[in-house]
VEXVEXNU-221121 format. One record per residue: residue number from 1; residue in three letters; x, y, z of N, C-alpha, C in turn. Coordinates in Angstrom, 3 decimals. Example, Ala and Ser with C-alpha at 12.3 -4.5 7.8 and 13.67 -1.06 7.14 Angstrom:
% residues 2
1  ALA  13.190  -5.690  7.800  12.300  -4.500  7.800  13.200  -3.300  7.800;
2  SER  12.850  -2.250  7.080  13.670  -1.060  7.140  12.900  0.030  7.870;
//
This chain:
% residues 280
1  UNK  380.313  0.464  -3.296  380.917  1.176  -4.423  379.851  1.553  -5.470;
2  UNK  378.921  0.614  -5.753  377.871  0.872  -6.726  376.964  1.991  -6.242;
3  UNK  376.674  1.976  -4.910  375.834  3.042  -4.354  376.536  4.383  -4.483;
4  UNK  377.859  4.382  -4.272  378.627  5.624  -4.374  378.585  6.175  -5.801;
5  UNK  378.734  5.291  -6.830  378.681  5.727  -8.222  377.290  6.240  -8.591;
6  UNK  376.249  5.594  -8.060  374.879  6.017  -8.350  374.629  7.434  -7.832;
7  UNK  375.076  7.669  -6.598  374.910  8.994  -5.999  375.703  10.034  -6.780;
8  UNK  376.898  9.646  -7.251  377.746  10.562  -7.991  377.139  10.943  -9.343;
9  UNK  376.495  9.966  -10.021  375.961  10.193  -11.365  374.527  10.707  -11.374;
10  UNK  373.852  10.648  -10.226  372.450  11.026  -10.170  372.191  12.451  -10.666;
11  UNK  372.988  13.460  -10.304  372.727  14.819  -10.795  372.794  14.931  -12.320;
12  UNK  373.727  14.178  -12.955  373.842  14.218  -14.413  372.627  13.567  -15.082;
13  UNK  372.126  12.484  -14.488  370.946  11.799  -15.027  369.722  12.712  -14.945;
14  UNK  369.581  13.399  -13.824  368.459  14.302  -13.655  368.539  15.474  -14.634;
15  UNK  369.781  15.987  -14.848  369.971  17.092  -15.789  369.611  16.659  -17.211;
16  UNK  370.037  15.459  -17.608  369.726  14.948  -18.945  368.223  14.792  -19.125;
17  UNK  367.549  14.312  -18.079  366.103  14.149  -18.141  365.411  15.497  -18.296;
18  UNK  365.878  16.493  -17.552  365.304  17.833  -17.656  365.483  18.411  -19.060;
19  UNK  366.689  18.172  -19.647  366.939  18.675  -20.997  366.000  18.035  -22.004;
20  UNK  365.769  16.715  -21.866  364.887  16.001  -22.777  363.460  16.512  -22.657;
21  UNK  362.996  16.681  -21.427  361.643  17.199  -21.218  361.505  18.610  -21.777;
22  UNK  362.569  19.395  -21.650  362.552  20.756  -22.171  362.395  20.755  -23.689;
23  UNK  363.096  19.825  -24.387  362.985  19.736  -25.831  361.577  19.328  -26.240;
24  UNK  360.990  18.385  -25.501  359.629  17.944  -25.812  358.658  19.099  -25.671;
25  UNK  358.795  19.883  -24.609  357.917  21.031  -24.402  358.066  22.054  -25.522;
26  UNK  359.292  22.280  -25.994  359.536  23.254  -27.063  358.891  22.817  -28.360;
27  UNK  359.048  21.518  -28.702  358.486  21.017  -29.948  356.967  21.099  -29.935;
28  UNK  356.356  20.854  -28.798  354.905  20.805  -28.732  354.275  22.175  -28.943;
29  UNK  355.045  23.248  -28.807  354.489  24.584  -28.983  354.481  25.013  -30.448;
30  UNK  355.155  24.273  -31.316  355.184  24.603  -32.733  354.622  23.450  -33.551;
31  UNK  353.306  23.468  -33.713  352.618  22.428  -34.468  352.243  22.996  -35.828;
32  UNK  352.753  22.377  -36.902  352.443  22.847  -38.249  350.990  22.549  -38.586;
33  UNK  350.325  23.527  -39.183  348.955  23.350  -39.643  348.971  22.473  -40.888;
34  UNK  348.051  21.522  -40.975  347.984  20.666  -42.153  347.688  21.498  -43.391;
35  UNK  348.023  20.955  -44.548  347.974  21.703  -45.806  346.643  22.407  -46.012;
36  UNK  346.724  23.666  -46.453  345.515  24.461  -46.682  344.712  23.944  -47.876;
37  UNK  345.374  23.236  -48.797  344.716  22.758  -50.007  345.015  21.278  -50.211;
38  UNK  344.060  20.569  -50.785  344.238  19.145  -51.042  344.931  18.877  -52.369;
39  UNK  344.786  19.813  -53.306  345.382  19.619  -54.621  346.501  20.620  -54.859;
40  UNK  347.372  20.309  -55.799  348.531  21.141  -56.086  348.160  22.455  -56.773;
41  UNK  346.974  22.507  -57.370  346.443  23.730  -57.949  345.072  24.012  -57.353;
42  UNK  344.741  25.313  -57.257  343.379  25.667  -56.844  342.469  25.420  -58.048;
43  UNK  342.593  26.214  -59.085  342.058  25.883  -60.412  343.201  26.090  -61.401;
44  UNK  343.443  27.341  -61.782  344.636  27.662  -62.576  345.822  27.990  -61.682;
45  UNK  345.544  28.643  -60.582  346.585  29.130  -59.682  347.223  27.993  -58.885;
46  UNK  348.555  27.992  -58.814  349.243  27.031  -57.969  348.829  27.232  -56.509;
47  UNK  348.626  26.140  -55.782  348.335  26.226  -54.351  349.633  26.058  -53.563;
48  UNK  349.551  26.214  -52.257  350.736  26.050  -51.416  351.000  24.588  -51.054;
49  UNK  350.192  23.682  -51.571  350.442  22.261  -51.305  351.650  21.785  -52.105;
50  UNK  352.514  20.987  -51.463  353.641  20.339  -52.129  353.459  18.832  -52.054;
51  UNK  354.113  18.119  -52.947  354.115  16.661  -52.876  354.943  16.205  -51.678;
52  UNK  354.527  15.136  -51.042  355.323  14.556  -49.964  356.595  13.929  -50.539;
53  UNK  357.612  13.810  -49.710  358.884  13.250  -50.158  358.687  11.867  -50.773;
54  UNK  359.175  11.712  -52.003  359.102  10.427  -52.684  357.815  10.180  -53.447;
55  UNK  356.807  11.058  -53.303  355.554  10.866  -54.028  355.720  11.281  -55.488;
56  UNK  355.166  10.468  -56.376  355.196  10.740  -57.814  353.771  10.953  -58.301;
57  UNK  353.536  12.060  -58.991  352.212  12.395  -59.486  352.175  12.310  -61.007;
58  UNK  351.069  11.792  -61.511  350.764  11.852  -62.930  349.474  12.646  -63.068;
59  UNK  349.521  13.751  -63.831  348.387  14.667  -63.912  348.011  14.871  -65.369;
60  UNK  346.745  14.649  -65.673  346.205  14.906  -67.013  345.187  16.031  -66.876;
61  UNK  345.386  17.102  -67.651  344.483  18.253  -67.594  343.929  18.537  -68.981;
62  UNK  342.648  18.907  -69.015  341.990  19.288  -70.262  341.310  20.643  -70.075;
63  UNK  341.407  21.475  -71.084  340.558  22.655  -71.208  339.927  22.543  -72.596;
64  UNK  338.630  22.374  -72.606  337.939  22.235  -73.881  337.715  23.616  -74.501;
65  UNK  337.146  23.655  -75.699  336.899  24.929  -76.360  335.755  25.682  -75.705;
66  UNK  335.509  26.889  -76.210  334.449  27.719  -75.641  333.088  27.043  -75.780;
67  UNK  332.264  27.220  -74.749  330.938  26.602  -74.772  329.934  27.446  -75.556;
68  UNK  330.309  28.686  -75.917  329.324  29.597  -76.517  328.908  29.181  -77.928;
69  UNK  329.722  28.337  -78.586  329.356  27.886  -79.939  328.343  26.758  -79.933;
70  UNK  327.973  26.306  -78.760  326.897  25.331  -78.637  327.183  23.994  -79.282;
71  UNK  326.148  23.432  -79.894  326.226  22.072  -80.421  327.170  21.970  -81.618;
72  UNK  327.470  23.103  -82.278  328.367  23.063  -83.442  329.738  22.488  -83.080;
73  UNK  330.212  22.772  -81.890  331.487  22.207  -81.415  331.252  21.308  -80.201;
74  UNK  330.005  20.834  -80.065  329.586  20.009  -78.924  329.992  20.696  -77.613;
75  UNK  329.652  21.986  -77.525  329.910  22.826  -76.359  331.398  22.833  -75.966;
76  UNK  332.239  22.841  -77.028  333.678  22.961  -76.822  334.434  21.657  -76.747;
77  UNK  333.754  20.543  -76.651  334.441  19.255  -76.497  335.241  18.875  -77.739;
78  UNK  334.922  19.471  -78.894  335.680  19.186  -80.118  337.034  19.888  -80.150;
79  UNK  337.246  20.839  -79.262  338.446  21.688  -79.347  339.260  21.628  -78.056;
80  UNK  339.680  20.461  -77.685  340.373  20.282  -76.401  341.826  20.729  -76.468;
81  UNK  342.275  21.323  -75.377  343.692  21.604  -75.151  344.120  20.728  -73.981;
82  UNK  345.170  19.937  -74.168  345.559  18.931  -73.179  346.944  19.221  -72.616;
83  UNK  347.109  18.945  -71.332  348.424  19.030  -70.694  348.705  17.724  -69.960;
84  UNK  349.906  17.201  -70.158  350.381  16.018  -69.432  351.515  16.473  -68.519;
85  UNK  351.414  16.136  -67.234  352.404  16.619  -66.274  352.901  15.469  -65.394;
86  UNK  354.217  15.472  -65.142  354.834  14.546  -64.200  355.440  15.378  -63.070;
87  UNK  355.192  14.965  -61.849  355.586  15.767  -60.695  356.161  14.861  -59.612;
88  UNK  357.205  15.350  -58.921  357.895  14.506  -57.933  358.257  15.314  -56.692;
89  UNK  358.049  14.717  -55.528  358.443  15.336  -54.278  359.880  14.957  -53.937;
90  UNK  360.821  15.874  -54.165  362.228  15.611  -53.869  362.414  15.431  -52.368;
91  UNK  361.806  16.307  -51.613  361.696  16.154  -50.157  360.439  16.903  -49.722;
92  UNK  360.213  17.019  -48.428  358.947  17.594  -47.978  358.815  19.086  -48.257;
93  UNK  359.913  19.760  -48.615  359.807  21.201  -48.889  360.094  21.565  -50.339;
94  UNK  360.400  20.567  -51.184  360.738  20.854  -52.583  360.031  19.884  -53.523;
95  UNK  359.313  20.452  -54.494  358.614  19.682  -55.518  359.061  20.167  -56.896;
96  UNK  359.263  19.232  -57.830  359.630  19.593  -59.199  358.618  18.988  -60.163;
97  UNK  358.414  19.663  -61.296  357.531  19.061  -62.298  357.971  19.416  -63.707;
98  UNK  357.521  18.590  -64.650  357.747  18.814  -66.075  356.453  18.499  -66.800;
99  UNK  356.136  19.294  -67.838  354.864  19.091  -68.522  354.963  19.443  -70.001;
100  UNK  353.989  18.951  -70.741  353.820  19.288  -72.168  352.366  19.688  -72.370;
101  UNK  352.163  20.846  -73.007  350.817  21.380  -73.187  350.551  21.659  -74.654;
102  UNK  349.297  21.475  -75.061  348.907  21.781  -76.429  348.929  23.270  -76.723;
103  UNK  348.720  24.107  -75.703  348.758  25.553  -75.900  350.184  25.972  -76.226;
104  UNK  350.365  26.592  -77.389  351.674  27.012  -77.901  352.650  25.834  -78.031;
105  UNK  352.115  24.602  -78.023  352.959  23.402  -78.094  354.143  23.551  -77.132;
106  UNK  353.820  23.861  -75.903  354.834  24.307  -74.940  355.294  23.197  -74.007;
107  UNK  356.545  23.320  -73.589  357.150  22.459  -72.577  357.481  23.324  -71.365;
108  UNK  357.261  22.768  -70.182  357.476  23.549  -68.958  358.248  22.738  -67.929;
109  UNK  359.177  23.392  -67.253  359.838  22.831  -66.088  359.655  23.794  -64.931;
110  UNK  359.392  23.281  -63.727  359.095  24.175  -62.608  359.531  23.564  -61.288;
111  UNK  359.749  24.445  -60.314  360.031  24.029  -58.940  359.102  24.798  -58.008;
112  UNK  358.695  24.126  -56.941  357.881  24.753  -55.899  358.526  24.408  -54.563;
113  UNK  358.720  25.408  -53.712  359.520  25.192  -52.510  358.912  25.955  -51.329;
114  UNK  358.813  25.259  -50.209  358.212  25.855  -49.009  359.232  26.702  -48.271;
115  UNK  358.868  27.938  -47.964  359.717  28.846  -47.215  359.326  28.923  -45.744;
116  UNK  358.023  28.759  -45.464  357.538  28.838  -44.093  356.181  28.161  -44.011;
117  UNK  355.967  27.405  -42.940  354.670  26.764  -42.724  353.838  27.562  -41.735;
118  UNK  352.531  27.457  -41.887  351.629  28.037  -40.888  351.742  27.228  -39.600;
119  UNK  351.843  27.925  -38.473  352.019  27.283  -37.173  350.806  27.581  -36.293;
120  UNK  350.278  26.556  -35.646  349.176  26.771  -34.709  349.616  27.701  -33.587;
121  UNK  348.825  28.748  -33.362  349.122  29.741  -32.324  350.498  30.379  -32.541;
122  UNK  350.909  30.462  -33.806  352.222  31.030  -34.119  352.184  31.742  -35.456;
123  UNK  353.105  31.393  -36.357  353.192  32.063  -37.656  351.866  31.878  -38.397;
124  UNK  351.256  32.961  -38.904  349.855  32.893  -39.345  349.621  32.335  -40.744;
125  UNK  350.658  32.213  -41.576  350.451  31.810  -42.973  351.519  30.813  -43.415;
126  UNK  351.219  30.131  -44.507  352.217  29.318  -45.212  352.731  30.120  -46.405;
127  UNK  354.047  30.120  -46.605  354.657  30.843  -47.719  355.432  29.847  -48.585;
128  UNK  355.114  29.840  -49.864  355.736  28.913  -50.814  356.178  29.715  -52.035;
129  UNK  357.354  29.409  -52.561  357.825  30.005  -53.801  357.575  29.077  -54.974;
130  UNK  357.313  29.661  -56.128  357.105  28.882  -57.357  357.831  29.562  -58.503;
131  UNK  358.613  28.805  -59.269  359.342  29.343  -60.418  359.239  28.364  -61.583;
132  UNK  359.013  28.892  -62.771  358.882  28.021  -63.941  359.527  28.631  -65.170;
133  UNK  359.897  27.756  -66.098  360.398  28.145  -67.418  359.580  27.396  -68.463;
134  UNK  359.070  28.139  -69.445  358.248  27.554  -70.504  358.936  27.775  -71.850;
135  UNK  358.935  26.748  -72.683  359.464  26.846  -74.043  358.297  26.790  -75.018;
136  UNK  358.104  27.875  -75.759  357.034  27.975  -76.751  357.570  27.456  -78.093;
137  UNK  357.203  26.224  -78.455  357.713  25.645  -79.703  356.806  25.941  -80.888;
138  UNK  355.708  26.659  -80.663  354.771  26.949  -81.753  355.251  28.094  -82.642;
139  UNK  356.114  28.961  -82.123  356.626  30.072  -82.930  357.316  29.529  -84.180;
140  UNK  356.964  30.099  -85.306  357.391  29.567  -86.607  358.609  30.342  -87.132;
141  UNK  359.685  29.622  -87.367  360.920  30.225  -87.875  360.719  30.846  -89.266;
142  UNK  359.839  30.278  -90.063  359.608  30.811  -91.409  358.905  32.164  -91.352;
143  UNK  357.999  32.328  -90.377  357.292  33.599  -90.233  358.124  34.623  -89.461;
144  UNK  359.041  34.126  -88.637  359.894  34.996  -87.821  361.352  34.626  -88.090;
145  UNK  361.922  35.094  -89.203  363.273  34.667  -89.614  364.356  34.933  -88.576;
146  UNK  364.200  35.951  -87.748  365.213  36.280  -86.749  365.002  35.547  -85.425;
147  UNK  364.073  34.632  -85.418  363.742  33.901  -84.189  364.928  33.083  -83.685;
148  UNK  365.199  33.174  -82.381  366.217  32.338  -81.739  365.549  31.517  -80.638;
149  UNK  366.294  30.563  -80.104  365.734  29.736  -79.034  365.370  30.593  -77.823;
150  UNK  366.160  31.610  -77.544  365.884  32.483  -76.403  364.528  33.156  -76.531;
151  UNK  364.124  33.507  -77.752  362.827  34.139  -77.967  361.665  33.235  -77.552;
152  UNK  361.905  31.945  -77.523  360.849  30.998  -77.194  360.607  30.863  -75.688;
153  UNK  361.467  31.446  -74.885  361.419  31.212  -73.441  360.535  32.224  -72.715;
154  UNK  359.768  31.716  -71.746  358.960  32.537  -70.835  359.267  32.120  -69.404;
155  UNK  359.235  33.073  -68.484  359.591  32.798  -67.088  358.504  33.317  -66.153;
156  UNK  358.308  32.601  -65.058  357.352  33.039  -64.032  357.949  32.817  -62.649;
157  UNK  357.746  33.789  -61.769  358.086  33.650  -60.361  356.895  34.120  -59.529;
158  UNK  356.467  33.288  -58.585  355.337  33.625  -57.724  355.696  33.401  -56.265;
159  UNK  355.066  34.202  -55.412  355.108  33.979  -53.980  353.691  33.613  -53.563;
160  UNK  353.498  32.392  -53.107  352.172  31.886  -52.743  352.011  31.988  -51.225;
161  UNK  351.013  32.727  -50.790  350.803  32.972  -49.357  349.397  32.517  -49.001;
162  UNK  349.278  31.465  -48.208  347.958  30.923  -47.881  347.744  30.880  -46.370;
163  UNK  346.472  30.864  -46.009  346.099  30.670  -44.605  344.916  29.721  -44.536;
164  UNK  345.052  28.712  -43.685  343.945  27.795  -43.420  343.191  28.342  -42.218;
165  UNK  342.011  28.916  -42.459  341.240  29.540  -41.399  340.496  28.517  -40.555;
166  UNK  340.115  27.405  -41.178  339.405  26.332  -40.485  339.533  25.076  -41.320;
167  UNK  338.947  23.985  -40.858  338.971  22.753  -41.645  338.223  22.914  -42.965;
168  UNK  337.370  23.923  -43.052  336.575  24.127  -44.262  337.147  25.195  -45.192;
169  UNK  337.686  26.268  -44.649  338.032  27.432  -45.456  339.530  27.692  -45.504;
170  UNK  340.063  27.835  -46.739  341.460  28.231  -46.968  341.487  29.288  -48.063;
171  UNK  342.360  30.307  -47.882  342.502  31.377  -48.860  343.973  31.583  -49.210;
172  UNK  344.222  32.176  -50.387  345.603  32.366  -50.851  345.734  33.651  -51.660;
173  UNK  346.899  34.307  -51.522  347.313  35.419  -52.376  348.580  35.017  -53.124;
174  UNK  348.743  35.556  -54.344  349.896  35.154  -55.149  350.442  36.323  -55.961;
175  UNK  351.298  37.170  -55.369  352.005  38.182  -56.166  352.873  37.482  -57.215;
176  UNK  352.826  37.979  -58.458  353.438  37.255  -59.576  354.222  38.194  -60.489;
177  UNK  355.395  37.752  -60.887  356.172  38.391  -61.950  356.368  37.368  -63.054;
178  UNK  356.106  37.769  -64.307  356.403  36.862  -65.413  356.952  37.657  -66.595;
179  UNK  357.752  36.967  -67.383  358.468  37.619  -68.476  358.359  36.751  -69.728;
180  UNK  357.894  37.365  -70.811  357.836  36.687  -72.105  358.910  37.297  -73.006;
181  UNK  359.822  36.485  -73.458  360.889  37.014  -74.311  360.367  37.479  -75.672;
182  UNK  359.240  36.900  -76.100  358.612  37.353  -77.341  357.154  37.691  -77.046;
183  UNK  356.739  38.911  -77.360  355.337  39.317  -77.234  354.844  39.769  -78.601;
184  UNK  353.576  39.505  -78.875  353.009  39.810  -80.188  352.860  41.312  -80.383;
185  UNK  352.384  42.005  -79.351  352.126  43.441  -79.463  353.353  44.260  -79.083;
186  UNK  353.645  45.280  -79.883  354.751  46.184  -79.568  354.461  47.014  -78.322;
187  UNK  353.186  47.086  -77.953  352.798  47.917  -76.811  352.832  47.153  -75.483;
188  UNK  353.010  45.837  -75.553  353.041  45.036  -74.331  354.474  44.880  -73.839;
189  UNK  354.708  45.235  -72.578  356.023  45.026  -71.987  356.330  43.539  -71.906;
190  UNK  357.595  43.193  -72.101  358.000  41.797  -71.922  357.857  41.373  -70.469;
191  UNK  358.239  42.262  -69.553  358.097  41.979  -68.117  356.705  42.409  -67.660;
192  UNK  355.992  41.477  -67.043  354.599  41.719  -66.674  354.365  41.316  -65.215;
193  UNK  353.304  41.901  -64.640  353.024  41.713  -63.220  351.555  41.377  -63.028;
194  UNK  351.300  40.544  -62.033  349.921  40.181  -61.721  349.829  39.849  -60.232;
195  UNK  348.608  39.869  -59.724  348.376  39.380  -58.374  347.169  38.457  -58.408;
196  UNK  347.380  37.249  -57.923  346.320  36.255  -57.936  345.728  36.065  -56.557;
197  UNK  344.507  35.573  -56.522  343.830  35.254  -55.264  342.943  34.044  -55.497;
198  UNK  342.848  33.199  -54.503  342.019  32.011  -54.656  341.629  31.437  -53.316;
199  UNK  340.724  30.475  -53.362  340.280  29.872  -52.111  339.612  28.530  -52.325;
200  UNK  339.423  27.857  -51.213  338.793  26.529  -51.200  337.841  26.463  -50.020;
201  UNK  336.616  25.973  -50.267  335.651  25.794  -49.182  335.128  24.368  -49.223;
202  UNK  335.377  23.647  -48.164  335.009  22.232  -48.090  333.549  22.101  -47.696;
203  UNK  332.766  21.377  -48.513  331.344  21.218  -48.220  330.987  19.813  -47.732;
204  UNK  331.930  18.867  -47.890  331.752  17.523  -47.333  333.135  16.892  -47.185;
205  UNK  333.188  15.662  -46.703  334.483  15.007  -46.495  335.276  14.846  -47.783;
206  UNK  334.599  14.765  -48.915  335.288  14.491  -50.173  335.092  15.561  -51.247;
207  UNK  334.305  16.589  -50.956  333.980  17.586  -51.982  334.270  18.985  -51.459;
208  UNK  334.905  19.817  -52.310  335.204  21.208  -51.962  334.970  22.100  -53.170;
209  UNK  334.504  23.318  -52.914  334.352  24.326  -53.957  335.626  25.157  -54.037;
210  UNK  336.024  25.532  -55.261  337.259  26.297  -55.451  337.002  27.485  -56.373;
211  UNK  337.855  28.492  -56.237  337.767  29.665  -57.101  339.104  30.376  -57.104;
212  UNK  339.531  30.894  -58.262  340.708  31.762  -58.283  340.578  32.829  -59.365;
213  UNK  341.367  33.885  -59.192  341.324  35.055  -60.070  342.704  35.682  -60.081;
214  UNK  343.085  36.279  -61.210  344.364  36.976  -61.293  344.179  38.292  -62.031;
215  UNK  344.643  39.372  -61.425  344.577  40.694  -62.044  345.919  41.012  -62.691;
216  UNK  345.922  41.180  -64.008  347.128  41.580  -64.744  347.319  43.078  -64.524;
217  UNK  348.479  43.487  -64.032  348.676  44.862  -63.575  349.238  45.807  -64.632;
218  UNK  349.827  45.282  -65.699  350.365  46.188  -66.731  350.079  45.660  -68.139;
219  UNK  348.858  45.174  -68.325  348.459  44.681  -69.636  348.305  45.846  -70.618;
220  UNK  348.708  45.642  -71.839  348.553  46.656  -72.874  347.069  46.951  -73.110;
221  UNK  346.753  48.219  -73.310  345.368  48.615  -73.553  344.823  48.007  -74.841;
222  UNK  345.702  47.642  -75.769  345.266  47.068  -77.046  345.072  45.549  -76.982;
223  UNK  345.375  44.954  -75.850  345.280  43.503  -75.728  343.828  43.039  -75.748;
224  UNK  343.599  41.885  -76.354  342.271  41.278  -76.394  342.042  40.318  -75.222;
225  UNK  343.055  40.122  -74.410  342.975  39.162  -73.302  342.220  39.756  -72.115;
226  UNK  341.729  38.863  -71.246  340.998  39.251  -70.044  341.644  38.598  -68.824;
227  UNK  341.425  39.211  -67.686  341.916  38.600  -66.449  341.239  37.251  -66.237;
228  UNK  342.007  36.222  -65.885  341.421  34.890  -65.718  340.650  34.766  -64.411;
229  UNK  339.432  34.280  -64.511  338.618  33.972  -63.337  338.056  32.566  -63.531;
230  UNK  338.156  31.746  -62.493  337.825  30.324  -62.614  337.081  29.848  -61.378;
231  UNK  336.114  28.955  -61.585  335.390  28.332  -60.476  335.378  26.831  -60.708;
232  UNK  335.372  26.072  -59.624  335.415  24.632  -59.797  335.002  23.864  -58.560;
233  UNK  335.131  22.553  -58.674  334.839  21.653  -57.562  335.907  20.566  -57.532;
234  UNK  336.411  20.258  -56.342  337.371  19.174  -56.134  336.651  17.973  -55.554;
235  UNK  336.923  16.793  -56.127  336.324  15.554  -55.641  337.445  14.575  -55.321;
236  UNK  337.527  14.144  -54.059  338.546  13.178  -53.641  337.986  11.763  -53.763;
237  UNK  338.737  10.902  -54.455  338.312  9.518  -54.634  339.506  8.598  -54.410;
238  UNK  339.827  8.332  -53.169  340.960  7.466  -52.866  342.264  8.111  -53.285;
239  UNK  343.001  7.442  -54.177  344.283  7.953  -54.639  344.171  9.000  -55.715;
240  UNK  342.935  9.377  -56.100  342.724  10.385  -57.126  342.148  11.659  -56.519;
241  UNK  342.455  12.781  -57.148  341.702  14.013  -56.930  341.211  14.463  -58.294;
242  UNK  339.909  14.610  -58.411  339.292  14.976  -59.678  338.784  16.406  -59.557;
243  UNK  339.298  17.313  -60.400  338.911  18.716  -60.365  338.120  19.068  -61.624;
244  UNK  336.909  19.579  -61.443  336.070  20.040  -62.547  335.935  21.552  -62.428;
245  UNK  335.991  22.281  -63.550  335.938  23.725  -63.431  335.529  24.401  -64.738;
246  UNK  335.173  25.685  -64.597  334.906  26.570  -65.720  335.835  27.768  -65.594;
247  UNK  336.416  28.188  -66.720  337.385  29.279  -66.712  337.338  30.008  -68.049;
248  UNK  337.823  31.250  -68.075  337.897  31.980  -69.340  339.301  31.957  -69.936;
249  UNK  340.175  31.094  -69.402  341.540  30.953  -69.924  341.771  29.494  -70.292;
250  UNK  342.055  29.245  -71.565  342.230  27.860  -72.016  343.625  27.329  -71.727;
251  UNK  344.616  28.214  -71.629  345.984  27.776  -71.346  346.098  27.333  -69.888;
252  UNK  347.116  26.484  -69.606  347.258  25.939  -68.252  348.579  26.271  -67.582;
253  UNK  349.581  26.776  -68.332  350.783  27.253  -67.653  350.612  28.736  -67.313;
254  UNK  351.477  29.243  -66.443  351.265  30.576  -65.870  351.263  31.695  -66.901;
255  UNK  352.279  31.737  -67.785  352.303  32.812  -68.778  351.118  32.699  -69.731;
256  UNK  350.624  31.492  -69.935  349.483  31.296  -70.817  348.195  31.844  -70.251;
257  UNK  347.821  31.408  -69.044  346.528  31.852  -68.522  346.562  33.292  -68.015;
258  UNK  347.744  33.780  -67.605  347.823  35.163  -67.130  347.802  36.170  -68.282;
259  UNK  348.460  35.845  -69.379  348.618  36.813  -70.465  347.710  36.565  -71.660;
260  UNK  347.175  35.332  -71.800  346.488  34.986  -73.046  345.114  34.364  -72.809;
261  UNK  344.438  34.795  -71.761  343.076  34.322  -71.523  342.097  35.121  -72.367;
262  UNK  341.617  34.559  -73.456  340.807  35.307  -74.420  339.315  35.208  -74.161;
263  UNK  338.884  34.354  -73.266  337.458  34.197  -72.999  336.894  35.360  -72.205;
264  UNK  335.566  35.524  -72.319  334.866  36.614  -71.639  333.612  36.054  -70.974;
265  UNK  333.600  36.035  -69.653  332.463  35.476  -68.915  331.156  36.177  -69.276;
266  UNK  331.196  37.492  -69.470  329.963  38.244  -69.722  329.320  37.878  -71.060;
267  UNK  330.101  37.278  -71.962  329.582  36.875  -73.271  329.416  35.358  -73.383;
268  UNK  329.549  34.660  -72.257  329.427  33.204  -72.272  330.597  32.518  -72.934;
269  UNK  331.694  33.256  -73.101  332.873  32.718  -73.784  333.796  32.093  -72.736;
270  UNK  333.429  30.911  -72.258  334.154  30.236  -71.184  334.426  28.787  -71.576;
271  UNK  335.370  28.187  -70.861  335.844  26.847  -71.185  335.606  25.906  -70.012;
272  UNK  335.068  24.744  -70.315  334.964  23.686  -69.309  336.265  22.900  -69.300;
273  UNK  336.669  22.428  -68.129  337.894  21.644  -68.056  337.946  20.761  -66.830;
274  UNK  338.975  19.943  -66.773  339.184  19.109  -65.588  340.660  18.775  -65.433;
275  UNK  341.046  18.491  -64.200  342.370  17.959  -63.874  342.158  16.611  -63.199;
276  UNK  342.862  15.600  -63.682  342.823  14.285  -63.050  344.197  14.035  -62.435;
277  UNK  344.254  13.888  -61.121  345.514  13.773  -60.384  345.625  12.374  -59.810;
278  UNK  346.708  11.675  -60.140  346.942  10.329  -59.609  348.290  10.314  -58.889;
279  UNK  348.294  9.828  -57.658  349.495  9.797  -56.838  350.009  8.356  -56.740;
280  UNK  351.331  8.193  -56.902  351.942  6.870  -56.780  352.907  6.857  -55.602;
//
């Protein structure tokens, strides 16, 4: 009787085994490429890296004053702008953060979410969305009597598209839309557009060179701001990532560095800064 049942069930067992092997073969053809970037930002520009599920980040960022004033301001160290950020990986495809920055005494809330991963021998890029809301608390009600809370709000939406070309080289493009409810110049549109680009080149197991740039596409001709260009180095030290860089934009949130970068590289009007990233 047992032999009869074995013979009867054998075709179903073989079919189940074939189905399992088929699933294994399918999964093996879609291998996600490891993250193109080690840090959540390239320099100013958000990278396509997200926090892992359950990871909590504490990030301290500084942009000192311009170095062109020399020893009078100790090469900008007397005029620091600081940002404190808390960031959490809700799951492997969604990251949220909240921050407070000295620039415009601003508060920011943001989400970053993965839409598609780069696949080995498959989909060629990683695509991540980024959206943020900034509250500018520096605007003075006494100077602007008609000021409302809505006037203090700024919004940014970016599509981050990166490709890891090798273990050493990663590049990214970032089409960007941002909107400032209050602009200083009557000639500047509230809705503004930019396209960012950045990259990372690894020179050793723990050190990488970074660079990013953003072209503002509809800046007012009367604006004193310049397109932000930044260069830096990432240093991995265990649970820390230490980023050192030079940039012509002192602000650290998107509407700040895209619209209000007042430094000029050609005149030595640049800012030294760093990001210290700690993961828990």
